[in-house]
C-alpha positions in Angstrom: 67.6 43.7 39.1 64.8 43.0 41.6 64.7 41.6 45.2 63.1 38.2 46.0 63.2 37.7 49.8 66.8 38.1 50.8 68.1 37.3 47.3 68.8 39.7 44.5 67.1 38.6 41.2 68.9 39.0 37.9 67.0 38.3 34.7 68.9 36.6 32.0 67.5 36.0 28.5 67.5 32.3 27.7 70.1 32.7 24.9 72.6 34.2 27.3 72.6 31.2 29.7 75.9 30.0 28.2 77.6 33.2 29.2 78.9 34.2 32.7 76.5 36.5 34.7 78.7 39.5 35.4 78.6 42.6 37.7 77.2 40.7 40.7 77.9 42.1 44.2 79.8 39.4 46.0 78.4 40.1 49.5 74.8 39.3 48.4 72.8 36.2 47.5 71.7 36.2 43.9 68.9 34.4 42.1 69.2 34.1 38.3 65.8 34.1 36.6 65.6 32.9 33.0 63.6 35.3 30.9 61.5 33.4 28.3 60.9 34.6 24.8 57.3 34.9 23.7 56.4 33.6 20.2 52.7 34.5 19.8 50.7 32.1 17.6 48.3 34.2 15.6 45.2 32.7 13.9 43.8 34.6 10.9 40.4 33.3 9.8 38.9 32.9 6.4 36.2 35.0 4.7 33.1 35.3 6.8 35.0 33.9 9.8 35.3 37.3 11.5 32.4 38.9 13.4 31.5 42.3 12.1 29.4 45.3 13.1 28.5 48.6 11.4 31.0 51.1 12.6 28.6 54.0 12.8 25.8 52.3 14.7 27.5 49.4 16.5 24.9 47.0 15.1 26.3 43.5 14.8 25.5 42.4 11.3 27.7 39.3 10.8 27.8 36.9 13.7 27.8 33.3 12.4 25.8 31.0 14.7 27.3 28.8 17.5 25.1 26.0 18.9 21.6 24.8 17.9 19.5 27.7 19.1 21.7 30.4 17.5 21.8 28.4 14.4 18.0 28.2 14.2 17.8 31.9 14.9 20.4 32.8 12.2 18.7 30.5 9.7 15.4 32.3 10.3 17.0 35.7 10.2 19.2 35.3 7.1 16.8 32.8 5.4 14.1 35.5 5.3 16.6 38.2 4.3 16.7 38.8 0.6 19.2 40.6 -1.5 18.1 44.1 -0.4 18.5 43.4 3.3 21.8 41.6 2.8 23.2 44.5 0.8 21.8 47.0 3.4 23.5 45.2 6.3 26.9 44.3 4.9 27.5 46.9 2.2 25.4 50.0 2.9 24.5 52.6 0.3 27.9 52.1 -1.4 30.9 50.0 -0.5 33.2 51.8 1.9 35.9 49.7 3.8 35.2 51.7 6.9 31.4 50.8 6.9 32.1 47.6 8.9 34.5 46.9 11.7 35.4 43.8 13.8 33.2 43.0 16.8 34.1 40.9 19.8 32.2 38.6 22.1 32.3 39.5 25.8 34.5 37.6 28.2 31.3 36.0 29.7 30.1 34.8 26.3 33.5 33.3 25.5 33.5 31.3 28.7 30.0 30.0 27.8 31.2 29.0 24.4 34.2 27.1 25.6 37.0 29.2 27.0 38.3 27.9 30.4 36.4 29.6 33.2 38.3 32.6 34.5 40.2 33.1 31.3 37.5 34.9 29.4 39.1 38.4 29.8 42.5 37.2 28.6 40.9 35.4 25.6 38.9 38.5 24.7 42.0 40.7 24.9 43.8 38.3 22.6 41.1 38.5 19.9 39.4 35.2 20.5 36.0 36.9 20.5 36.5 38.3 17.0 36.2 35.0 15.2 33.5 32.4 14.7 33.8 30.1 17.7 32.3 27.0 16.1 34.9 27.2 13.3 37.9 28.3 15.3 37.3 27.8 19.0 38.6 24.3 18.9 41.8 25.3 17.2 42.4 28.1 19.6 42.0 25.8 22.6 44.2 23.2 20.9 47.0 25.7 20.2 46.8 26.9 23.8 47.7 23.4 25.1 49.7 22.1 22.1 52.6 19.8 23.1 55.8 21.3 21.7 58.0 19.5 24.2 60.9 21.1 26.0 60.7 24.3 23.9 58.3 25.7 26.4 61.2 26.0 28.9 62.6 28.9 26.9 59.6 29.9 24.7 56.0 31.0 25.6 53.4 30.6 23.0 50.4 32.9 23.7 47.6 32.3 21.3 45.9 35.2 19.5 43.3 35.7 16.8 42.9 38.6 14.5 39.5 39.3 12.9 39.3 41.7 9.9 36.7 43.2 7.6 36.4 40.5 5.0 34.3 42.6 2.7 37.3 44.9 2.1 40.3 44.1 0.0 43.0 41.9 1.4 45.3 44.8 0.9 43.4 46.6 3.6 43.2 43.5 5.7 46.9 43.0 5.4 47.5 46.6 6.7 45.3 45.8 9.7 47.2 42.6 10.4 50.5 44.4 10.2 49.3 47.0 12.8 48.0 44.3 15.1 51.2 42.2 14.9 53.2 45.3 16.1 50.8 45.7 19.0 51.0 42.0 19.9 54.8 42.0 19.9 54.8 45.2 22.1 52.3 43.6 24.5 54.6 40.6 24.9 57.6 42.7 25.7 56.9 42.9 29.4 58.3 42.0 32.8 57.7 38.3 32.1 58.8 37.8 28.5 60.4 39.5 25.6 59.2 39.2 22.0 60.5 39.8 18.5 58.6 37.6 16.1 55.3 35.7 15.7 54.0 32.6 14.0 51.0 33.1 11.7 48.4 30.3 11.3 45.9 31.0 8.5 42.7 29.6 7.2 41.5 30.0 3.7 41.3 33.7 2.7 43.3 34.5 5.9 46.3 33.3 3.9 45.8 36.1 1.4 45.5 38.7 4.1 48.6 37.4 5.9 50.7 37.3 2.7 49.5 40.9 2.1 50.7 41.9 5.6 54.0 40.2 5.0 54.8 41.3 1.4 52.8 44.5 0.9 52.9 46.0 4.4 56.4 45.2 5.7 55.5 42.6 8.3 57.5 39.7 6.9 60.5 40.4 9.2 58.3 40.1 12.3 57.0 36.7 11.3 59.1 33.7 12.3 57.1 31.7 9.8 53.6 31.0 8.4 51.4 28.0 8.2 48.7 28.3 5.5 45.7 26.1 5.6 43.4 25.4 2.6 44.4 28.7 1.0 42.9 29.5 -2.4 46.3 30.8 -3.5 45.2 31.3 -7.1 41.5 31.7 -6.3 38.7 29.2 -6.6 36.1 28.6 -9.3 33.6 27.9 -6.4 33.5 31.7 -6.0 32.2 32.1 -9.5 29.7 29.3 -9.1 28.4 30.8 -5.8 27.9 34.2 -7.3 26.0 32.5 -10.2 24.0 29.9 -8.2 24.4 30.4 -4.5 26.1 28.3 -1.8 25.7 24.6 -1.2 24.1 22.7 1.7 22.7 24.0 4.9 25.2 26.9 5.0 23.2 28.5 2.1 20.5 29.5 4.6 23.0 32.1 6.0 25.4 32.6 3.1 22.9 32.8 0.3 20.6 30.4 -1.4 21.0 31.8 -4.9 23.2 33.9 -7.1 21.0 37.0 -6.6 21.6 36.9 -2.8 25.3 36.2 -3.0 25.9 38.8 -5.7 24.2 41.5 -3.6 27.1 41.2 -1.2 30.2 39.8 -3.0 29.9 41.9 -6.2 30.2 44.9 -3.9 33.0 43.5 -1.8 36.6 43.5 -3.1 37.5 40.9 -0.5 35.0 38.5 -2.0 36.1 39.3 -5.6 39.7 38.5 -4.6 38.7 34.8 -4.1 37.9 34.4 -7.8 40.4 32.6 -10.0 43.4 34.8 -10.8 45.5 35.1 -13.9 47.8 32.4 -12.4 45.0 29.9 -11.9 45.4 26.5 -13.5 42.8 23.7 -13.5 43.4 20.1 -12.6 44.9 19.4 -16.0 47.3 22.3 -15.7 45.4 24.4 -18.2 44.6 28.1 -17.9 41.0 27.7 -18.9 38.6 26.9 -16.1 35.2 28.0 -17.6 33.8 26.0 -20.5 30.6 25.7 -22.5 29.8 22.2 -23.7 27.2 20.6 -25.9 24.8 18.0 -24.6 27.2 15.2 -25.9 30.1 16.7 -23.9 31.9 18.4 -26.8 33.7 21.6 -25.8 32.3 24.6 -27.6 34.1 27.4 -25.8 36.8 27.5 -23.1 37.9 30.6 -21.1 39.9 32.4 -20.1 42.6 32.4 -22.8 44.6 34.8 -20.7 42.8 37.3 -18.5 39.7 36.2 -16.6 38.9 39.8 -15.6 38.4 41.0 -19.2 37.0 37.7 -20.6 34.7 36.8 -17.7 34.3 39.2 -14.8 33.8 42.3 -16.9 31.5 40.6 -19.4 28.2 42.4 -19.3 25.8 40.6 -21.7 26.7 37.0 -22.3 25.1 34.4 -20.1 28.4 33.2 -18.5 29.1 36.7 -17.1 29.9 36.8 -13.4 27.2 39.2 -12.5 24.0 40.6 -14.0 24.3 44.4 -13.7 20.7 44.6 -12.5 21.6 42.5 -9.4 24.7 44.4 -8.2 22.8 46.9 -6.1 19.3 45.7 -5.3 18.7 49.1 -3.6 19.4 51.1 -6.7 16.6 53.5 -7.7 18.1 54.8 -11.0 18.2 58.3 -9.7 20.4 60.7 -11.7 22.6 61.4 -8.7 23.1 57.7 -7.9 26.4 56.0 -8.8 26.0 53.5 -11.6 26.3 50.0 -10.0 28.1 48.6 -13.0 30.7 51.4 -12.9 31.2 50.9 -9.2 31.5 47.1 -9.7 34.3 47.6 -12.2 36.1 49.9 -9.8 36.1 47.2 -7.2 37.2 44.7 -9.8 40.1 47.0 -10.5 41.0 46.9 -6.8 40.9 43.1 -6.8 42.9 42.8 -10.0 45.5 45.2 -8.8 45.9 43.2 -5.6 46.2 39.9 -7.5 48.7 41.4 -9.9 51.0 42.6 -7.1 50.8 39.6 -4.8 50.9 36.9 -7.5 52.3 33.7 -5.8 54.8 35.5 -3.6 54.9 34.3 0.0 56.9 34.5 3.2 60.3 32.8 3.0 59.4 30.4 5.8 56.1 28.8 4.8 54.3 25.6 5.5 51.0 24.8 3.7 48.4 22.1 3.6 45.3 21.6 1.4 42.5 19.2 0.9 42.8 16.3 -1.6 40.7 13.3 -2.7 37.2 13.0 -3.9 35.2 12.9 -0.6 34.6 16.7 -0.9 34.5 17.4 -4.6 35.6 20.9 -5.6 35.2 23.0 -8.7 38.6 23.0 -10.4 36.6 24.2 -13.4 33.1 25.3 -14.1 31.2 23.7 -16.9 28.0 24.8 -18.6 26.1 22.4 -20.8 24.1 24.3 -23.4 21.3 22.8 -25.5 18.7 24.4 -27.8 15.1 24.3 -26.8 13.7 21.3 -28.5 10.3 21.1 -30.2 8.6 17.7 -30.1 9.0 17.3 -33.8 12.6 18.5 -34.1 15.6 16.2 -33.5 18.8 17.7 -31.9 21.3 18.9 -34.5 24.6 19.4 -32.7 26.5 20.4 -35.8 24.0 23.3 -36.3 24.1 24.2 -32.6 27.9 24.2 -32.6 27.9 26.7 -35.5 25.4 28.9 -33.8 27.3 28.9 -30.5 30.4 30.4 -32.0 28.6 33.8 -31.7 27.7 36.0 -28.7 25.4 34.2 -26.2 23.2 37.0 -24.9 21.6 36.3 -21.5 17.8 36.5 -21.5 16.7 34.8 -18.2 18.2 33.2 -15.2 16.9 31.2 -12.2 20.0 32.3 -10.2 20.5 28.7 -9.2 22.5 27.2 -12.1 20.2 27.5 -15.1 20.6 30.3 -17.7 18.7 31.0 -20.8 20.3 32.9 -23.7 19.8 33.8 -27.3 22.5 33.7 -30.0 23.1 37.3 -31.2 21.7 38.0 -34.7 19.4 34.9 -34.6 16.1 33.9 -33.0 17.7 30.7 -31.6 17.3 30.3 -27.9 19.3 27.9 -25.7 19.4 26.8 -22.1 22.6 26.2 -20.2 22.9 24.3 -17.0 25.8 24.5 -14.5 27.4 21.1 -13.7 28.4 19.6 -10.4 32.0 19.7 -9.3 34.4 17.0 -10.5 37.8 18.1 -9.1 39.7 16.9 -6.1 39.9 19.2 -3.1 38.0 20.2 0.1 34.6 21.2 -1.3 35.8 24.8 -1.9 39.4 25.0 -2.8 40.6 22.6 -5.6 44.0 20.9 -5.3 45.7 23.1 -8.0 45.0 26.3 -6.0 45.7 24.7 -2.6 49.2 23.6 -3.7 50.0 26.6 -6.0 52.3 28.4 -3.5 54.9 25.7 -4.1 55.2 27.0 -7.7 55.9 30.5 -6.5 59.1 29.8 -4.7 60.4 27.4 -2.1 57.9 26.2 0.5 59.3 24.2 3.4 56.5 21.6 3.2 53.3 21.1 1.3 50.9 18.5 2.8 47.9 17.1 0.9 45.3 15.7 3.3 42.7 13.4 2.0 39.0 13.9 2.9 39.0 17.2 4.8 36.2 19.7 4.7 37.2 23.2 3.9 35.6 25.0 6.8 36.5 22.6 9.5 39.9 21.4 8.2 41.8 22.3 11.4 39.7 19.8 13.3 41.4 17.0 11.4 44.0 15.0 13.5 46.5 14.9 10.7 46.2 18.7 10.2 46.6 19.3 14.0 49.8 17.1 14.0 51.1 19.1 11.0 50.3 22.3 12.8 52.2 21.3 16.0 55.1 20.0 13.8 55.4 23.3 12.0 55.4 25.3 15.2 58.0 23.0 16.7 60.3 23.1 13.7 60.1 26.9 13.4 60.8 27.3 17.1 63.7 24.8 17.1 65.3 26.5 14.1 64.9 29.9 15.9 66.5 28.3 19.0 69.5 27.2 17.0 70.0 30.2 14.7 68.6 33.3 16.4 71.1 36.1 17.0 72.6 35.9 20.5 73.3 39.6 20.9 
């Protein structure tokens, strides 16, 4: 009990307002103050959405650009950085999940980027400086002022962001999230509010990290609910495509123009490998195979995986459709006897990713909302197709029947342009072929195809699954329909908590 002027203050939690306030001294004036309950809204970004620095040196090595000048600077910096420099910055001599840690913008920088003047320190303390502002700043500001109606009379909704080391496994990211959730709950148990649970709002790979926190690290009971946005729940064939041929569009300047640049990082990062299609992945036709080799006429010559993409595709070492060329895994390798074999290390990291996939499967928090991109505005790879054709001499006509017979054997890689064209030779013959990677044909958001975006609904009850036409993967939370869905999910979760929470 505290004193306010001549009145004695008595704090009463909102859910006790229907009970008599007891033990009050009758000779004094009393003021009853309603104690609100904090339900923190926590944003978890996707891969490459967290700002990172090298733990030992403090050097910021991943800071996606915000604004025209920083974009030009980043384009020059990363555009002139080949595989060796990318590997050196983001992986180091050998992958170690402690090599990188989350960095944060200063309060002053946050206010320059768009945080309300005078609120930079609070925003920084709540993790806003840990995430890429151009991708998530608008969402953070939107959540801060979201209209949830009369619920704000009893609930406070402080907005947080949690960055994480996206090169590490989502198992490690989930542990980090679980620790931060505990700290956020403790912070909101103060003289103004009390706090028991949070609402998680995830983007892309942040959904995997959050499901890891909930299901592998015991944080589920501390989550009132989860909203997953454009999550690759069963992985995305785009991850394979990008490791073979680089990213698309202007973002390739920073993320990697070609397969060699992308492989130098993601083949050494279990977090990146965990975005590959899992054993649960199904293509747009509901089939397990998502990688195919076709003839020039479109006839399917080989389809994979039959069961396990790890053994059939990711651990394949010689055939042209392999995920990585062993020579590209560690561009800094010297071949010294004391040096760890890059292929062996890659397989260890694949084991980490496979173990994570096998344990998580399609499990999710009991109270889950999810949305994904749909339609054809942003085509996504729901499958990856290679079209193979034999080198043709001017006097020789194509013979697809002969080619089909040849292509039943091992297709040994001989040369790659790291941009979607592979040359190979059929084992035991002198016949050489060229394979070209085809453009995406599936529906989705440009990265995550519909089958993966909606897959959680097959892993158990999901409260609501929303398909949104024409949204871009990275900026999906800028969409008005998505914002309405986000507020609706927060409101419904809070209303349900208002109606059902224990009153003890």
